[in-house]
gemmi code that builds the backbone of each chain (N, CA, C; Angstrom):
import gemmi

chains = {
    "A": [
        ("MET", (121.276, -24.132, 51.342), (120.210, -23.209, 51.944), (120.788, -22.677, 53.250)),
        ("SER", (120.499, -21.341, 53.469), (121.115, -20.639, 54.617), (120.817, -21.262, 55.948)),
        ("LEU", (119.550, -21.724, 56.110), (119.176, -22.192, 57.456), (119.940, -23.495, 57.808)),
        ("PHE", (120.255, -24.261, 56.799), (121.033, -25.467, 57.081), (122.497, -25.151, 57.553)),
        ("SER", (122.996, -24.085, 56.973), (124.376, -23.761, 57.393), (124.422, -23.272, 58.858)),
        ("ILE", (123.280, -22.781, 59.380), (123.267, -22.408, 60.786), (123.581, -23.672, 61.618)),
        ("LEU", (123.093, -24.789, 61.183), (123.367, -26.068, 61.921), (124.918, -26.364, 61.860)),
        ("ASP", (125.529, -26.127, 60.697), (126.913, -26.335, 60.561), (127.731, -25.373, 61.460)),
        ("VAL", (127.314, -24.081, 61.430), (128.004, -23.091, 62.232), (127.884, -23.379, 63.758)),
        ("ALA", (126.638, -23.639, 64.207), (126.460, -23.915, 65.647), (127.173, -25.232, 65.975)),
        ("GLY", (127.149, -26.219, 65.068), (127.833, -27.458, 65.303), (129.348, -27.328, 65.532)),
        ("SER", (129.960, -26.427, 64.722), (131.379, -26.200, 64.829), (131.682, -25.482, 66.219)),
        ("ALA", (130.741, -24.593, 66.611), (130.923, -23.910, 67.896), (130.766, -24.883, 69.000)),
        ("LEU", (129.839, -25.890, 68.920), (129.653, -26.837, 69.990), (130.932, -27.668, 70.118)),
        ("THR", (131.528, -28.095, 69.011), (132.766, -28.855, 69.077), (133.861, -28.057, 69.746)),
        ("ALA", (134.032, -26.766, 69.255), (135.112, -25.994, 69.797), (134.890, -25.707, 71.354)),
        ("GLN", (133.657, -25.382, 71.700), (133.453, -25.123, 73.149), (133.659, -26.347, 73.972)),
        ("SER", (133.247, -27.531, 73.433), (133.434, -28.680, 74.251), (134.885, -29.102, 74.367)),
        ("GLN", (135.686, -28.665, 73.380), (137.135, -28.927, 73.461), (137.743, -28.022, 74.512)),
        ("ARG", (137.191, -26.720, 74.538), (137.635, -25.815, 75.559), (137.326, -26.288, 76.965)),
        ("LEU", (136.099, -26.863, 77.017), (135.626, -27.402, 78.359), (136.520, -28.575, 78.786)),
        ("ASN", (136.871, -29.401, 77.819), (137.748, -30.585, 77.985), (139.156, -30.097, 78.547)),
        ("THR", (139.691, -29.069, 77.941), (140.961, -28.542, 78.349), (140.921, -27.980, 79.775)),
        ("THR", (139.862, -27.288, 80.060), (139.628, -26.777, 81.435), (139.552, -27.899, 82.404)),
        ("ALA", (138.784, -28.887, 82.071), (138.633, -30.106, 82.957), (140.035, -30.704, 83.288)),
        ("SER", (140.820, -30.852, 82.158), (142.159, -31.407, 82.342), (143.022, -30.505, 83.221)),
        ("ASN", (142.919, -29.187, 83.072), (143.612, -28.252, 83.893), (143.312, -28.413, 85.385)),
        ("LEU", (141.948, -28.420, 85.571), (141.443, -28.443, 86.988), (141.804, -29.776, 87.603)),
        ("ALA", (141.728, -30.849, 86.831), (142.017, -32.178, 87.409), (143.533, -32.229, 87.833)),
        ("ASN", (144.339, -31.551, 87.046), (145.854, -31.614, 87.294), (146.310, -30.438, 87.986)),
        ("ALA", (145.413, -29.714, 88.716), (145.867, -28.438, 89.394), (146.900, -28.804, 90.481)),
        ("ASP", (146.993, -30.014, 90.948), (147.924, -30.380, 92.029), (148.901, -31.485, 91.613)),
        ("SER", (149.047, -31.706, 90.282), (149.886, -32.815, 89.853), (151.300, -32.268, 89.803)),
        ("ALA", (152.068, -32.525, 90.889), (153.463, -32.082, 91.021), (154.403, -32.699, 90.025)),
        ("THR", (154.010, -33.849, 89.506), (154.905, -34.543, 88.527), (154.035, -35.200, 87.507)),
        ("SER", (154.696, -35.576, 86.368), (153.990, -36.219, 85.296), (154.929, -37.276, 84.656)),
        ("SER", (154.497, -37.802, 83.499), (155.346, -38.820, 82.839), (156.701, -38.278, 82.414)),
        ("THR", (156.746, -36.956, 82.208), (158.013, -36.347, 81.825), (158.881, -35.968, 83.004)),
        ("GLY", (158.373, -36.103, 84.259), (159.006, -35.765, 85.452), (158.809, -34.329, 85.835)),
        ("GLN", (158.286, -33.564, 84.965), (158.016, -32.137, 85.242), (156.606, -31.918, 85.751)),
        ("PRO", (156.396, -30.815, 86.513), (154.981, -30.600, 86.897), (154.093, -30.230, 85.732)),
        ("TYR", (152.789, -30.552, 85.838), (151.860, -30.354, 84.783), (151.822, -28.819, 84.450)),
        ("ARG", (151.634, -28.513, 83.152), (151.460, -27.085, 82.678), (150.158, -26.910, 82.152)),
        ("ALA", (149.460, -25.737, 82.547), (148.167, -25.462, 82.100), (148.103, -25.355, 80.580)),
        ("LYS", (146.957, -25.810, 80.004), (146.858, -25.740, 78.526), (145.636, -24.855, 78.205)),
        ("GLN", (145.742, -24.097, 77.068), (144.607, -23.297, 76.603), (144.387, -23.576, 75.120)),
        ("VAL", (143.107, -23.393, 74.767), (142.790, -23.605, 73.335), (142.884, -22.306, 72.586)),
        ("VAL", (143.116, -22.340, 71.314), (143.061, -21.097, 70.509), (141.983, -21.212, 69.477)),
        ("PHE", (141.008, -20.305, 69.560), (139.893, -20.303, 68.616), (140.263, -19.523, 67.391)),
        ("SER", (139.770, -19.927, 66.240), (139.898, -19.002, 65.058), (138.649, -19.188, 64.231)),
        ("ALA", (138.252, -18.045, 63.534), (137.045, -18.106, 62.702), (137.408, -18.917, 61.465)),
        ("GLN", (136.369, -19.760, 61.072), (136.633, -20.645, 59.915), (135.477, -20.497, 58.903)),
        ("PRO", (135.732, -19.892, 57.789), (134.605, -19.732, 56.818), (134.169, -21.078, 56.283)),
        ("LEU", (132.848, -21.326, 56.255), (132.353, -22.567, 55.677), (132.421, -22.533, 54.137)),
        ("PRO", (132.546, -23.698, 53.506), (132.707, -23.701, 52.122), (131.579, -23.020, 51.285)),
        ("ASN", (130.339, -23.074, 51.844), (129.244, -22.451, 51.075), (128.854, -21.120, 51.715)),
        ("GLY", (128.925, -20.078, 50.883), (128.388, -18.806, 51.371), (129.244, -18.050, 52.400)),
        ("GLU", (128.527, -17.198, 53.136), (129.233, -16.232, 54.082), (129.320, -16.811, 55.467)),
        ("ALA", (128.765, -17.924, 55.763), (128.726, -18.397, 57.090), (130.146, -18.632, 57.663)),
        ("VAL", (130.296, -18.235, 58.904), (131.637, -18.438, 59.512), (131.544, -19.280, 60.723)),
        ("GLY", (132.194, -20.435, 60.717), (132.193, -21.303, 61.883), (133.381, -20.994, 62.799)),
        ("VAL", (133.564, -21.828, 63.779), (134.748, -21.598, 64.629), (135.478, -22.922, 64.772)),
        ("ARG", (136.773, -22.829, 64.919), (137.581, -24.014, 64.993), (138.681, -23.854, 65.995)),
        ("VAL", (139.103, -24.946, 66.660), (140.265, -24.869, 67.541), (141.440, -25.111, 66.734)),
        ("THR", (142.304, -24.055, 66.537), (143.469, -24.271, 65.664), (144.683, -24.772, 66.391)),
        ("ASP", (144.731, -24.512, 67.706), (145.889, -24.926, 68.480), (145.620, -25.062, 69.938)),
        ("VAL", (146.346, -25.963, 70.574), (146.273, -26.003, 72.059), (147.626, -25.639, 72.573)),
        ("VAL", (147.679, -24.502, 73.210), (148.971, -23.978, 73.627), (149.200, -24.204, 75.133)),
        ("GLN", (150.519, -24.228, 75.460), (150.847, -24.428, 76.858), (150.993, -23.097, 77.533)),
        ("ASP", (150.502, -22.917, 78.727), (150.663, -21.719, 79.541), (152.079, -21.653, 80.037)),
        ("ASN", (152.798, -20.567, 79.611), (154.231, -20.495, 79.963), (154.496, -19.662, 81.228)),
        ("SER", (153.451, -19.402, 81.985), (153.651, -18.574, 83.207), (154.469, -19.479, 84.250)),
        ("PRO", (155.257, -18.844, 85.099), (156.086, -19.656, 86.007), (155.238, -20.547, 86.924)),
        ("PRO", (155.758, -21.762, 87.254), (154.995, -22.643, 88.094), (154.886, -22.108, 89.586)),
        ("ARG", (153.964, -22.584, 90.246), (153.751, -22.272, 91.648), (154.877, -22.850, 92.523)),
        ("ARG", (155.442, -22.192, 93.483), (156.334, -22.762, 94.386), (155.768, -22.899, 95.794)),
        ("VAL", (155.592, -24.073, 96.260), (154.934, -24.267, 97.604), (155.968, -24.780, 98.592)),
        ("HIS", (155.945, -24.201, 99.769), (156.854, -24.696, 100.869), (156.235, -25.894, 101.602)),
        ("ASP", (156.777, -27.038, 101.414), (156.313, -28.300, 102.039), (157.472, -29.202, 102.181)),
        ("PRO", (158.302, -29.072, 103.197), (159.491, -29.931, 103.405), (159.205, -31.358, 103.456)),
        ("ARG", (158.030, -31.787, 103.858), (157.715, -33.229, 104.013), (157.363, -33.887, 102.662)),
        ("HIS", (157.139, -33.047, 101.658), (156.715, -33.610, 100.349), (157.871, -34.375, 99.722)),
        ("PRO", (157.675, -35.586, 99.147), (158.774, -36.334, 98.606), (159.533, -35.635, 97.442)),
        ("LEU", (158.845, -34.705, 96.815), (159.458, -33.990, 95.640), (160.101, -32.640, 96.051)),
        ("ALA", (160.148, -32.370, 97.339), (160.664, -31.094, 97.780), (162.157, -30.994, 97.523)),
        ("ASP", (162.647, -29.807, 97.139), (164.073, -29.619, 96.923), (164.764, -29.292, 98.271)),
        ("GLU", (166.048, -28.836, 98.185), (166.813, -28.702, 99.399), (166.205, -27.618, 100.320)),
        ("GLN", (165.616, -26.569, 99.685), (165.112, -25.507, 100.534), (163.673, -25.869, 101.039)),
        ("GLY", (163.187, -27.086, 100.666), (161.869, -27.488, 101.068), (160.699, -27.008, 100.218)),
        ("TYR", (161.026, -26.539, 98.939), (160.006, -26.053, 98.107), (159.638, -27.100, 97.066)),
        ("VAL", (158.296, -27.248, 96.791), (157.796, -28.175, 95.795), (157.315, -27.336, 94.571)),
        ("THR", (157.655, -27.734, 93.356), (157.159, -26.996, 92.206), (155.800, -27.551, 91.770)),
        ("MET", (154.853, -26.775, 91.796), (153.488, -27.166, 91.558), (153.021, -26.616, 90.147)),
        ("PRO", (151.988, -27.225, 89.491), (151.508, -26.776, 88.229), (151.118, -25.260, 88.284)),
        ("ASN", (151.227, -24.621, 87.020), (150.917, -23.171, 87.014), (149.389, -22.970, 86.669)),
        ("VAL", (148.538, -23.955, 87.175), (147.106, -23.828, 86.943), (146.457, -22.826, 87.888)),
        ("ASN", (145.802, -21.775, 87.357), (145.081, -20.865, 88.156), (143.638, -21.310, 88.238)),
        ("VAL", (143.259, -21.866, 89.428), (141.951, -22.531, 89.583), (140.795, -21.549, 89.393)),
        ("VAL", (140.909, -20.334, 89.855), (139.893, -19.375, 89.711), (139.629, -19.041, 88.242)),
        ("GLU", (140.753, -18.850, 87.561), (140.656, -18.496, 86.071), (139.993, -19.688, 85.353)),
        ("GLU", (140.380, -20.918, 85.792), (139.823, -22.070, 85.066), (138.341, -22.202, 85.311)),
        ("MET", (137.913, -21.875, 86.538), (136.435, -21.979, 86.847), (135.648, -20.971, 86.026)),
        ("VAL", (136.225, -19.781, 85.880), (135.588, -18.744, 85.032), (135.503, -19.205, 83.596)),
        ("ASN", (136.585, -19.743, 83.113), (136.749, -20.370, 81.778), (135.637, -21.380, 81.553)),
        ("MET", (135.452, -22.280, 82.586), (134.493, -23.307, 82.501), (133.087, -22.808, 82.330)),
        ("ILE", (132.743, -21.788, 83.217), (131.403, -21.215, 83.102), (131.168, -20.566, 81.790)),
        ("SER", (132.167, -19.843, 81.313), (132.023, -19.174, 80.017), (131.840, -20.156, 78.931)),
        ("ALA", (132.640, -21.265, 78.890), (132.504, -22.288, 77.868), (131.185, -22.905, 77.861)),
        ("SER", (130.606, -23.285, 79.119), (129.390, -23.978, 79.153), (128.265, -23.084, 78.760)),
        ("ARG", (128.304, -21.763, 79.074), (127.299, -20.785, 78.628), (127.235, -20.692, 77.130)),
        ("SER", (128.454, -20.626, 76.495), (128.551, -20.517, 75.075), (127.995, -21.794, 74.396)),
        ("TYR", (128.281, -22.918, 75.054), (127.761, -24.189, 74.537), (126.271, -24.166, 74.491)),
        ("GLN", (125.656, -23.735, 75.622), (124.238, -23.603, 75.729), (123.608, -22.755, 74.686)),
        ("THR", (124.191, -21.611, 74.495), (123.725, -20.605, 73.533), (123.703, -21.247, 72.139)),
        ("ASN", (124.757, -21.922, 71.771), (124.861, -22.509, 70.457), (123.871, -23.688, 70.276)),
        ("ALA", (123.658, -24.421, 71.379), (122.628, -25.490, 71.322), (121.240, -24.843, 71.070)),
        ("GLU", (120.942, -23.728, 71.710), (119.685, -23.025, 71.485), (119.532, -22.551, 70.096)),
        ("LEU", (120.674, -22.105, 69.499), (120.724, -21.638, 68.090), (120.232, -22.781, 67.169)),
        ("MET", (120.775, -23.973, 67.465), (120.430, -25.117, 66.620), (118.897, -25.414, 66.732)),
        ("ASN", (118.388, -25.349, 67.984), (116.980, -25.604, 68.146), (116.175, -24.648, 67.378)),
        ("THR", (116.511, -23.346, 67.405), (115.737, -22.332, 66.721), (115.813, -22.623, 65.188)),
        ("ALA", (116.966, -22.913, 64.717), (117.137, -23.174, 63.263), (116.295, -24.381, 62.832)),
        ("LYS", (116.258, -25.370, 63.723), (115.474, -26.597, 63.397), (113.964, -26.239, 63.357)),
        ("THR", (113.505, -25.519, 64.369), (112.137, -25.129, 64.377), (111.751, -24.344, 63.118)),
        ("LEU", (112.647, -23.438, 62.681), (112.284, -22.617, 61.475), (112.239, -23.541, 60.324)),
        ("LEU", (113.237, -24.454, 60.225), (113.205, -25.361, 59.029), (111.929, -26.267, 59.044)),
        ("LEU", (111.577, -26.722, 60.179), (110.305, -27.564, 60.233), (109.068, -26.721, 59.848)),
        ("LYS", (109.036, -25.463, 60.301), (107.946, -24.606, 59.922), (107.942, -24.296, 58.470)),
        ("THR", (109.098, -24.205, 57.844), (109.214, -23.981, 56.398), (108.664, -25.169, 55.612)),
        ("LEU", (108.841, -26.361, 56.175), (108.317, -27.548, 55.493), (106.781, -27.482, 55.425)),
        ("GLN", (106.199, -26.749, 56.403), (104.709, -26.752, 56.483), (104.072, -25.632, 55.664)),
        ("ILE", (104.831, -24.919, 54.799), (104.182, -23.821, 54.047), (103.010, -24.436, 53.233)),
        ("GLY", (101.921, -23.647, 53.311), (100.719, -24.014, 52.525), (99.836, -25.101, 53.080)),
        ("GLN", (100.124, -25.532, 54.319), (99.360, -26.579, 54.954), (98.368, -25.994, 55.935)),
    ],
    "B": [
        ("MET", (107.162, -14.920, 33.462), (106.719, -15.146, 34.883), (105.207, -15.055, 34.940)),
        ("THR", (104.612, -16.104, 35.502), (103.156, -16.105, 35.587), (102.728, -15.278, 36.773)),
        ("ARG", (101.393, -14.978, 36.803), (100.861, -14.094, 37.868), (101.081, -14.777, 39.274)),
        ("LEU", (101.017, -16.106, 39.338), (101.206, -16.767, 40.648), (102.628, -16.582, 41.012)),
        ("ASP", (103.565, -16.793, 40.140), (105.014, -16.584, 40.452), (105.229, -15.215, 41.019)),
        ("GLU", (104.654, -14.207, 40.298), (104.858, -12.775, 40.764), (104.289, -12.591, 42.189)),
        ("LEU", (103.200, -13.233, 42.465), (102.574, -13.085, 43.809), (103.451, -13.636, 44.864)),
        ("PHE", (104.069, -14.764, 44.599), (104.888, -15.404, 45.677), (106.327, -14.935, 45.644)),
        ("ASN", (106.732, -14.178, 44.630), (108.099, -13.843, 44.512), (108.599, -12.941, 45.660)),
        ("PHE", (107.741, -11.991, 46.113), (108.228, -11.133, 47.178), (108.480, -11.942, 48.428)),
        ("SER", (107.553, -12.830, 48.801), (107.702, -13.588, 49.995), (108.964, -14.512, 49.954)),
        ("GLN", (109.124, -15.035, 48.738), (110.314, -15.912, 48.598), (111.629, -15.164, 48.798)),
        ("THR", (111.667, -13.910, 48.212), (112.881, -13.072, 48.429), (113.053, -12.730, 49.853)),
        ("ALA", (111.946, -12.322, 50.516), (112.047, -11.914, 51.889), (112.485, -13.031, 52.812)),
        ("LEU", (112.010, -14.230, 52.534), (112.338, -15.439, 53.260), (113.879, -15.680, 53.150)),
        ("LYS", (114.286, -15.539, 51.886), (115.714, -15.809, 51.610), (116.621, -14.890, 52.327)),
        ("VAL", (116.241, -13.583, 52.298), (117.095, -12.560, 52.997), (117.059, -12.810, 54.486)),
        ("HIS", (115.872, -13.181, 55.027), (115.779, -13.474, 56.454), (116.691, -14.649, 56.815)),
        ("ALA", (116.650, -15.711, 56.008), (117.475, -16.945, 56.254), (118.909, -16.601, 56.218)),
        ("TYR", (119.247, -15.714, 55.238), (120.675, -15.297, 55.083), (121.125, -14.505, 56.328)),
        ("ARG", (120.261, -13.620, 56.863), (120.607, -12.789, 57.964), (120.737, -13.703, 59.202)),
        ("GLN", (119.852, -14.681, 59.311), (119.847, -15.606, 60.428), (121.207, -16.303, 60.562)),
        ("GLN", (121.704, -16.709, 59.320), (122.979, -17.430, 59.222), (124.125, -16.517, 59.664)),
        ("LEU", (124.073, -15.243, 59.237), (125.130, -14.273, 59.684), (125.127, -14.095, 61.195)),
        ("ILE", (123.952, -13.964, 61.772), (123.883, -13.728, 63.223), (124.388, -15.005, 63.912)),
        ("ALA", (124.034, -16.199, 63.337), (124.470, -17.474, 63.954), (126.049, -17.460, 63.950)),
        ("SER", (126.636, -17.003, 62.814), (128.131, -16.972, 62.763), (128.669, -16.082, 63.836)),
        ("ASN", (128.052, -14.920, 64.127), (128.484, -14.025, 65.118), (128.491, -14.715, 66.460)),
        ("ILE", (127.309, -15.382, 66.772), (127.176, -16.046, 68.092), (128.207, -17.152, 68.238)),
        ("ALA", (128.461, -17.937, 67.191), (129.378, -19.038, 67.223), (130.826, -18.488, 67.531)),
        ("ASN", (131.093, -17.295, 66.997), (132.463, -16.750, 67.210), (132.521, -15.717, 68.301)),
        ("ALA", (131.671, -15.832, 69.316), (131.626, -14.882, 70.436), (132.918, -14.902, 71.230)),
        ("ASP", (133.671, -16.041, 71.111), (134.895, -16.119, 71.924), (136.117, -16.213, 71.011)),
        ("THR", (136.006, -15.847, 69.718), (137.112, -15.922, 68.853), (137.875, -14.604, 68.872)),
        ("PRO", (139.180, -14.589, 69.213), (139.859, -13.302, 69.238), (139.918, -12.587, 67.840)),
        ("GLY", (139.646, -11.310, 67.827), (139.849, -10.566, 66.550), (138.614, -10.638, 65.665)),
        ("TYR", (137.592, -11.428, 65.992), (136.397, -11.545, 65.116), (135.541, -10.325, 65.295)),
        ("LYS", (135.062, -9.819, 64.099), (134.146, -8.633, 64.175), (132.791, -9.038, 63.764)),
        ("ALA", (131.748, -8.692, 64.619), (130.412, -9.039, 64.326), (129.877, -8.334, 63.085)),
        ("ARG", (129.206, -9.149, 62.190), (128.743, -8.609, 60.915), (127.232, -8.799, 60.817)),
        ("ASP", (126.676, -7.912, 60.004), (125.168, -7.953, 59.785), (124.909, -7.291, 58.435)),
        ("ILE", (123.646, -7.370, 58.023), (123.247, -6.701, 56.798), (122.149, -5.719, 57.101)),
        ("ASP", (121.983, -4.728, 56.240), (120.808, -3.826, 56.393), (119.696, -4.501, 55.626)),
        ("PHE", (118.729, -5.066, 56.367), (117.667, -5.934, 55.727), (116.945, -5.210, 54.637)),
        ("ALA", (116.455, -3.982, 54.942), (115.673, -3.224, 53.891), (116.485, -3.041, 52.663)),
        ("ALA", (117.740, -2.563, 52.834), (118.555, -2.208, 51.693), (118.801, -3.455, 50.829)),
        ("VAL", (119.072, -4.659, 51.449), (119.370, -5.828, 50.715), (118.153, -6.293, 49.965)),
        ("LEU", (116.967, -6.210, 50.700), (115.708, -6.621, 50.047), (115.478, -5.834, 48.802)),
        ("LYS", (115.694, -4.470, 48.984), (115.510, -3.600, 47.804), (116.417, -3.940, 46.650)),
        ("ASP", (117.713, -4.170, 47.027), (118.725, -4.538, 45.966), (118.257, -5.766, 45.216)),
        ("VAL", (117.900, -6.852, 45.954), (117.582, -8.046, 45.387), (116.369, -7.935, 44.461)),
        ("GLN", (115.336, -7.141, 44.955), (114.126, -6.915, 44.135), (114.490, -6.188, 42.905)),
        ("ALA", (115.326, -5.133, 43.017), (115.700, -4.334, 41.823), (116.344, -5.221, 40.820)),
        ("ALA", (117.275, -6.134, 41.306), (117.962, -6.995, 40.385), (117.007, -7.931, 39.678)),
        ("GLN", (115.880, -8.268, 40.375), (114.908, -9.162, 39.736), (114.079, -8.533, 38.692)),
        ("THR", (113.710, -7.264, 39.005), (112.849, -6.513, 38.012), (113.624, -6.010, 36.796)),
        ("LYS", (114.960, -5.757, 37.029), (115.711, -5.362, 35.847), (116.756, -6.468, 35.607)),
        ("PRO", (116.452, -7.367, 34.653), (117.291, -8.545, 34.475), (118.708, -8.183, 34.081)),
        ("GLN", (118.919, -6.959, 33.436), (120.261, -6.626, 33.002), (121.231, -6.392, 34.209)),
        ("LEU", (120.633, -6.166, 35.408), (121.499, -5.950, 36.585), (121.971, -7.258, 37.154)),
        ("GLN", (121.360, -8.357, 36.761), (121.680, -9.613, 37.404), (122.988, -10.185, 36.907)),
        ("PRO", (123.872, -10.539, 37.843), (125.126, -11.151, 37.411), (124.936, -12.548, 36.851)),
        ("ALA", (125.942, -12.980, 36.119), (125.849, -14.263, 35.367), (125.668, -15.460, 36.347)),
        ("SER", (126.128, -15.346, 37.560), (126.103, -16.505, 38.438), (124.743, -16.712, 39.036)),
        ("GLY", (123.731, -16.004, 38.713), (122.390, -16.278, 39.137), (121.892, -15.441, 40.329)),
        ("GLN", (120.684, -15.790, 40.795), (120.018, -14.952, 41.739), (120.705, -14.891, 43.104)),
        ("ASP", (121.249, -16.012, 43.525), (121.885, -16.093, 44.816), (123.103, -15.190, 44.920)),
        ("ALA", (123.726, -14.930, 43.803), (124.958, -14.125, 43.841), (124.670, -12.696, 44.254)),
        ("THR", (123.526, -12.164, 43.898), (123.138, -10.871, 44.310), (122.975, -10.792, 45.823)),
        ("LEU", (122.319, -11.836, 46.334), (122.090, -11.893, 47.745), (123.403, -11.980, 48.518)),
        ("PHE", (124.220, -12.952, 48.071), (125.471, -13.174, 48.840), (126.527, -12.162, 48.445)),
        ("GLY", (126.334, -11.422, 47.372), (127.323, -10.440, 46.946), (127.104, -9.111, 47.638)),
        ("THR", (126.050, -9.035, 48.445), (125.743, -7.691, 49.079), (126.808, -7.444, 50.148)),
        ("GLU", (126.938, -6.141, 50.361), (128.043, -5.669, 51.245), (127.653, -5.986, 52.682)),
        ("LEU", (128.628, -6.597, 53.428), (128.361, -6.869, 54.812), (128.762, -5.658, 55.634)),
        ("LEU", (128.006, -5.435, 56.707), (128.380, -4.259, 57.519), (128.858, -4.808, 58.874)),
        ("TYR", (129.777, -4.024, 59.496), (130.206, -4.373, 60.843), (129.354, -3.728, 61.906)),
        ("ARG", (128.977, -4.442, 62.896), (128.188, -3.839, 63.976), (129.046, -2.873, 64.807)),
        ("SER", (128.479, -1.735, 65.125), (129.207, -0.809, 65.919), (129.456, -1.345, 67.313)),
        ("VAL", (130.620, -1.078, 67.859), (131.026, -1.608, 69.127), (130.491, -0.824, 70.290)),
        ("VAL", (129.860, -1.503, 71.263), (129.398, -0.795, 72.478), (130.455, -0.758, 73.535)),
        ("GLN", (131.016, -1.993, 73.763), (132.121, -2.096, 74.711), (133.250, -2.810, 74.051)),
        ("ARG", (134.387, -2.176, 73.939), (135.592, -2.801, 73.407), (136.110, -3.948, 74.264)),
        ("SER", (136.719, -4.968, 73.575), (137.350, -5.998, 74.406), (138.789, -6.050, 74.040)),
        ("VAL", (139.572, -6.594, 74.895), (141.049, -6.610, 74.719), (141.431, -7.412, 73.530)),
        ("ASP", (140.749, -8.539, 73.297), (141.148, -9.440, 72.197), (140.694, -9.053, 70.820)),
        ("GLY", (140.068, -7.858, 70.727), (139.607, -7.339, 69.428), (138.285, -7.959, 68.930)),
        ("ASN", (137.667, -8.742, 69.789), (136.395, -9.338, 69.339), (135.286, -8.305, 69.605)),
        ("SER", (134.360, -8.122, 68.643), (133.341, -7.115, 68.749), (131.876, -7.701, 68.864)),
        ("VAL", (131.841, -8.980, 69.264), (130.458, -9.597, 69.377), (129.929, -9.314, 70.772)),
        ("ASP", (128.768, -8.720, 70.762), (128.006, -8.502, 71.995), (126.907, -9.544, 72.018)),
        ("LEU", (127.008, -10.545, 72.932), (126.040, -11.683, 72.906), (124.612, -11.273, 73.120)),
        ("ASP", (124.414, -10.228, 73.939), (122.991, -9.763, 74.165), (122.375, -9.234, 72.891)),
        ("ILE", (123.152, -8.398, 72.182), (122.618, -7.840, 70.928), (122.359, -8.974, 69.942)),
        ("GLU", (123.328, -9.850, 69.795), (123.211, -10.946, 68.799), (122.064, -11.884, 69.095)),
        ("ARG", (121.851, -12.184, 70.348), (120.797, -13.126, 70.724), (119.428, -12.487, 70.433)),
        ("SER", (119.343, -11.191, 70.830), (118.049, -10.520, 70.606), (117.749, -10.430, 69.085)),
        ("GLN", (118.804, -10.087, 68.294), (118.597, -9.983, 66.858), (118.191, -11.328, 66.271)),
        ("PHE", (118.899, -12.389, 66.772), (118.588, -13.740, 66.298), (117.118, -14.123, 66.585)),
        ("ALA", (116.656, -13.799, 67.799), (115.244, -14.122, 68.132), (114.272, -13.306, 67.324)),
        ("GLU", (114.639, -11.993, 67.125), (113.722, -11.116, 66.297), (113.654, -11.606, 64.881)),
        ("ASN", (114.813, -11.930, 64.332), (114.833, -12.382, 62.911), (114.065, -13.692, 62.764)),
        ("ALA", (114.173, -14.592, 63.769), (113.467, -15.828, 63.782), (111.937, -15.564, 63.706)),
        ("VAL", (111.464, -14.615, 64.536), (110.040, -14.342, 64.548), (109.628, -13.763, 63.230)),
        ("ARG", (110.410, -12.881, 62.661), (110.114, -12.286, 61.369), (109.997, -13.324, 60.295)),
        ("TYR", (110.944, -14.260, 60.375), (110.907, -15.398, 59.328), (109.653, -16.131, 59.489)),
        ("GLU", (109.237, -16.472, 60.738), (108.058, -17.250, 60.927), (106.824, -16.444, 60.499)),
        ("ALA", (106.819, -15.192, 60.699), (105.743, -14.282, 60.310), (105.577, -14.344, 58.827)),
        ("GLN", (106.692, -14.266, 58.108), (106.713, -14.358, 56.653), (106.144, -15.677, 56.184)),
        ("LEU", (106.499, -16.741, 56.853), (105.965, -18.044, 56.503), (104.487, -18.068, 56.604)),
        ("THR", (103.966, -17.455, 57.696), (102.494, -17.360, 57.869), (101.832, -16.618, 56.715)),
        ("PHE", (102.540, -15.498, 56.334), (101.988, -14.718, 55.187), (101.915, -15.555, 53.949)),
        ("VAL", (102.905, -16.311, 53.657), (102.984, -17.181, 52.437), (101.855, -18.163, 52.464)),
        ("SER", (101.700, -18.795, 53.713), (100.652, -19.807, 53.808), (99.300, -19.226, 53.564)),
        ("SER", (99.026, -17.997, 54.095), (97.718, -17.468, 53.934), (97.473, -17.021, 52.448)),
        ("GLN", (98.649, -16.561, 51.780), (98.514, -16.200, 50.343), (98.157, -17.437, 49.588)),
        ("ILE", (98.764, -18.596, 49.883), (98.449, -19.834, 49.165), (97.020, -20.232, 49.423)),
        ("LYS", (96.559, -20.150, 50.660), (95.163, -20.420, 50.962), (94.199, -19.582, 50.205)),
        ("ALA", (94.523, -18.214, 50.156), (93.700, -17.300, 49.420), (93.589, -17.695, 47.925)),
        ("MET", (94.746, -17.999, 47.375), (94.798, -18.406, 45.936), (93.995, -19.714, 45.720)),
        ("LEU", (94.150, -20.701, 46.616), (93.409, -21.932, 46.449), (91.915, -21.642, 46.524)),
        ("ALA", (91.512, -20.743, 47.503), (90.144, -20.461, 47.639), (89.549, -19.741, 46.354)),
        ("ALA", (90.392, -18.958, 45.723), (90.008, -18.279, 44.522), (89.851, -19.249, 43.379)),
        ("ILE", (90.745, -20.275, 43.281), (90.714, -21.229, 42.231), (89.544, -22.157, 42.462)),
        ("GLN", (89.381, -22.629, 43.645), (88.371, -23.720, 43.875), (86.970, -23.168, 44.087)),
        ("GLY", (86.915, -21.816, 44.456), (85.614, -21.188, 44.640), (84.928, -21.516, 45.970)),
    ],
}
model = gemmi.Model(1)
for chain_id, residues in chains.items():
    chain = gemmi.Chain(chain_id)
    for i, (resn, *xyz) in enumerate(residues, 1):
        res = gemmi.Residue()
        res.name, res.seqid = resn, gemmi.SeqId(i, " ")
        for name, pos in zip(("N", "CA", "C"), xyz):
            atom = gemmi.Atom()
            atom.name, atom.element = name, gemmi.Element(name[0])
            atom.pos, atom.b_iso = gemmi.Position(*pos), 0.0
            res.add_atom(atom)
        chain.add_residue(res)
    model.add_chain(chain)
structure = gemmi.Structure()
structure.add_model(model)
structure.setup_entities()
């Protein structure tokens, strides 16, 4: 039934958006991580969304198909007292753009809210349908 | 088909098309951030007419049953108001208002069915 697949569609969007939110959180948390387990500064990560047709009917959900690394050049900060500074006194910092990430976070949380509302509406309609003739 | 079936048939079809449209709009909202996704919708009146025509003329009905006519209808792309760089054509404001409107129409149709049933019961029970 069509109304039930709304729950599937909105559910897939909730999963995808929360994964996007998760990635943003990871980027923001590591905005100043000058080193990591590999010895390299942290690199920003972004999720890739793609439309995913559900097995029944025309409904199209959304899925995170890939998490890609941002390949923009890292930030170079002049701080000679930093233990990781090179001979010129520059430290290589992550390429996380904090402003961009904040915008991404707001957008993801709004989308999450919208899809949660979608689910509520679908649920109300289903419950009302059960009451036909009463 | 009995008289009672005929009476409820229209409401049943209308509810089905409304539910189908609701699902399409939900897909659009879910894919509001998917690059390259195009918002889709149906022309409610045209689809309702098609489905009804298929029901009254059984020779037009495909072998796979009633649902196939509904789901086999042509999907239309929503015209773009503001283009986006990633090729996505979902306008959340339009989709949300359409979703709300369609939900209200669905509920209204449910009310009509309920009152039809009540009227029939009153006629039977006197």
